C-alpha positions as CSV (number, residue, x, y, z in Angstrom):
1,M,-22.6,-28.1,-14.9
2,M,-21.2,-24.7,-13.6
3,E,-23.6,-22.0,-12.5
4,K,-23.5,-18.7,-14.3
5,S,-21.9,-16.1,-12.2
6,N,-23.6,-12.8,-11.6
7,P,-21.5,-10.2,-13.3
8,R,-22.4,-7.7,-10.6
9,S,-20.9,-10.0,-7.9
10,I,-17.4,-10.1,-9.5
11,V,-17.0,-6.3,-9.9
12,P,-14.4,-5.3,-7.4
13,I,-15.2,-2.5,-4.9
14,C,-11.8,-0.9,-5.6
15,P,-10.5,-1.5,-9.2
16,L,-7.1,-0.2,-8.3
17,T,-6.7,-2.8,-5.4
18,H,-8.0,-5.5,-7.7
19,S,-5.5,-4.6,-10.4
20,L,-2.6,-4.4,-8.0
21,L,-3.5,-7.8,-6.5
22,G,-3.4,-9.3,-10.0
23,K,-0.1,-7.8,-10.7
24,L,1.3,-9.0,-7.4
25,Q,0.2,-12.5,-8.3
26,V,2.1,-12.2,-11.6
27,I,5.3,-11.2,-9.7
28,L,4.8,-14.2,-7.4
29,G,4.5,-16.5,-10.4
30,Y,7.7,-15.1,-11.9
31,C,9.5,-15.5,-8.6
32,D,8.4,-19.1,-8.5
33,L,9.6,-19.8,-12.0
34,L,13.0,-18.2,-11.3
35,V,13.4,-20.1,-8.0
36,E,13.1,-23.3,-10.0
37,R,16.1,-22.3,-12.1
38,H,18.4,-21.7,-9.1
39,S,19.6,-24.1,-6.4
40,Q,17.8,-23.6,-3.1
41,D,21.0,-22.5,-1.4
42,S,22.1,-19.9,-3.9
43,E,22.2,-16.2,-3.1
44,S,19.8,-15.5,-6.0
45,S,17.3,-18.0,-4.6
46,N,17.5,-16.3,-1.2
47,H,16.8,-12.9,-2.8
48,L,13.9,-14.3,-4.7
49,Q,12.4,-15.7,-1.5
50,L,12.7,-12.3,0.2
51,I,11.0,-10.6,-2.8
52,R,8.3,-13.3,-2.7
53,Q,7.7,-12.7,1.0
54,A,7.5,-8.9,0.5
55,V,5.0,-9.4,-2.3
56,Q,2.9,-11.8,-0.3
57,S,2.8,-9.3,2.6
58,M,1.7,-6.5,0.2
59,G,-1.0,-8.8,-1.2
60,V,-2.3,-9.5,2.3
61,Q,-2.4,-5.8,3.2
62,L,-4.2,-4.9,-0.1
63,H,-6.7,-7.8,0.4
64,D,-7.4,-6.7,4.0
65,Y,-7.8,-3.1,2.8
66,Q,-10.3,-4.2,0.1
67,C,-12.2,-6.2,2.6
68,E,-12.4,-3.2,4.9
69,L,-13.8,-1.1,2.0
70,I,-16.5,-3.7,1.4
71,V,-17.5,-3.6,5.1
72,Q,-17.6,0.2,5.0
73,Q,-19.7,0.1,1.8
74,R,-22.2,-2.3,3.4
75,I,-22.4,-0.2,6.6
76,A,-23.1,3.0,4.5
77,A,-25.7,1.2,2.4
78,E,-27.5,-0.1,5.5
79,R,-27.5,3.4,7.1
80,K,-28.9,4.8,3.8
81,R,-31.7,2.2,3.8
82,Q,-32.5,3.1,7.4
83,V,-32.7,6.8,6.6
84,L,-35.0,6.2,3.7
85,T,-37.4,4.0,5.6
């Protein structure tokens, strides 16, 4: 039986980043579908692989940025708690 998730835990710290990561995943999926239609040695396949690599790189950068935002939010919350106590 699956545990119920806490809705608060799945709210992204940066909705824009979350949305962009989702859209990048869609692009990756379309690239994968198109690569299946072309031979591995074709020029189109090579271009799709380059697009896929660029999208993956963008995804990693956005994910890292979102993680940094989470860290900064936690640091700010801890400082606020310390001031209030």
